[in-house]
N, C-alpha and C positions, 0 to 999 in steps of 0.2 A: 775279838771278844772271846773270853775263855769259856769252855764247856761248863754247864752247870753241874754241880756235884749232886749225887743221889742222896736224898734224905727222906726220913719218914716222920714228919711232924704229926702231932695230934692223933686223930683216928686212924691214920695210916699205919700205926703200930699194931692195930687190931684187925684191920681188913685192908686189902690192897685197893679196893674201889669203894670207899665210903659214900661217894656221891651217887654211884649206881645203886648201892644198897638203899639209900634214902628214896630214890625214885621208885625202886621196886616196892618198897614199903607203901608208898603213896598209891601205887597201882593196885596192890593186893589187899590193903586194909581199908575196906569201905563198909559202911553200915548195911548196904544192900547190894548184893552182887547179881546183876542182871546177866542174861546170856551175852548181850552185846559187850558189857564191861568185862566179862570173863574172857571173851575172845580177844578184846583189846589188850588185856593184861597178859595173856599168853603170847600174843604176837610181839608185844613190846619187850617181854622178858627174853624171848628168843633174839630179838634185835640187839638188846643190851649185851647178852652173852656173846654173840658173834663179834660185836664191837669190842668188848673187853678182850676177847681172844686176839684180835688183830692189834690192839693197843699193847698187850703184853708181849706179843711177838716183837713189836718195834722197840719196846723198852728193853727187852732182853738183848736185842741187837745193839742198842745204844750203850747200855751200861754193863753188859756182859755178865761175868761171874757174880758181881755185887747184886744184880737184880735176881739172878738165879738163886742165890742164897736167901734173898728176901722172899721169893716165891716158895721156897721150901719151908720157911718158918712162919709165914703169915698167910691165913686163908684168903681166898679170893673175895668172897661175898658174905659168908656167914661167920661172924666172930666166934672165937673160942671153939672151933671145930677141928683145928689142927693142934697137935701137941707141939709147943714151942721147944725147939732144940736149944740147949744151953751152949753158948759160945765157948770154944776151947781156948 
């Protein structure tokens, strides 16, 4: 079976981890933030960030320079925070 090609469909053109971003929005955007919920949101945010770091390490190993270029042009979690470099 051939290796899958690297592609960036839909929201992946704006953030590298749109699913993680959606989960973080659910954790942090609540009508009432209790101490327990704040602790939960903080711990889960740290968990997601560590997981994203390991995932990106594996993706960089698998796709090499293609993924490195993607990392340099697309922000990890917050859209529109990196200036997009024009391709040459």
